[in-house]
N, C-alpha and C positions, 0 to 999 in steps of 0.2 A: 475859654468858655465865654459865651456872649451874654452880657447882662441884659435884662429886660429894660425897656425905656423908662419905666416908672418904678419908684421905690414902693415896695409893698409893706403892709403892716396894718395895725389897727387904725380905725378912722381917727382923725384929729379930735382932741377933746380940750376942754378948758384947762385941765391939768394934764400935761403931756405924759404919755406912756412911752418910755424910751426903748421900744422893741423893734423899731423900724430897721430894715436891712435891705441890702441890694439883693434882688432875686435874679436867678439865672434862667435862661431859656433851657428847655429840655434838650438833652444830648441825643443825637440820632446815631444809633448803632446799627451796623449791618446785621441782618438775620437771614439764615438759610431755612426756608420752609420745606415741608415734605414735597417730593417731586422736583427738587432742585430749583424751586422758585426763589428768587432773591428779593429782599425788601429791607425796610428799616423799621426800627422800633424807637420811639421817643420815650425815654425814661425820665421821670421827675427827678429833680436834683436830690431830694430826700432819699430816693431809691439808691442813687449812686453813693451817697454818704453811708447808707446802711451796709453796703457791700464791704466796706473797709472793716467793719466790726464783726463780720462772720468768720 
């Protein structure tokens, strides 16, 4: 998985909040549309994590 160039999280404050984490780019997955048209879908990382819990 490719990480994003910048670390995401809450804006910096006088008293730091320690929730910053590496964010990942959306995964591109192949999709077959009606009529046999091919394409891709970019799922957010949270969507991928949720699939493991279903």
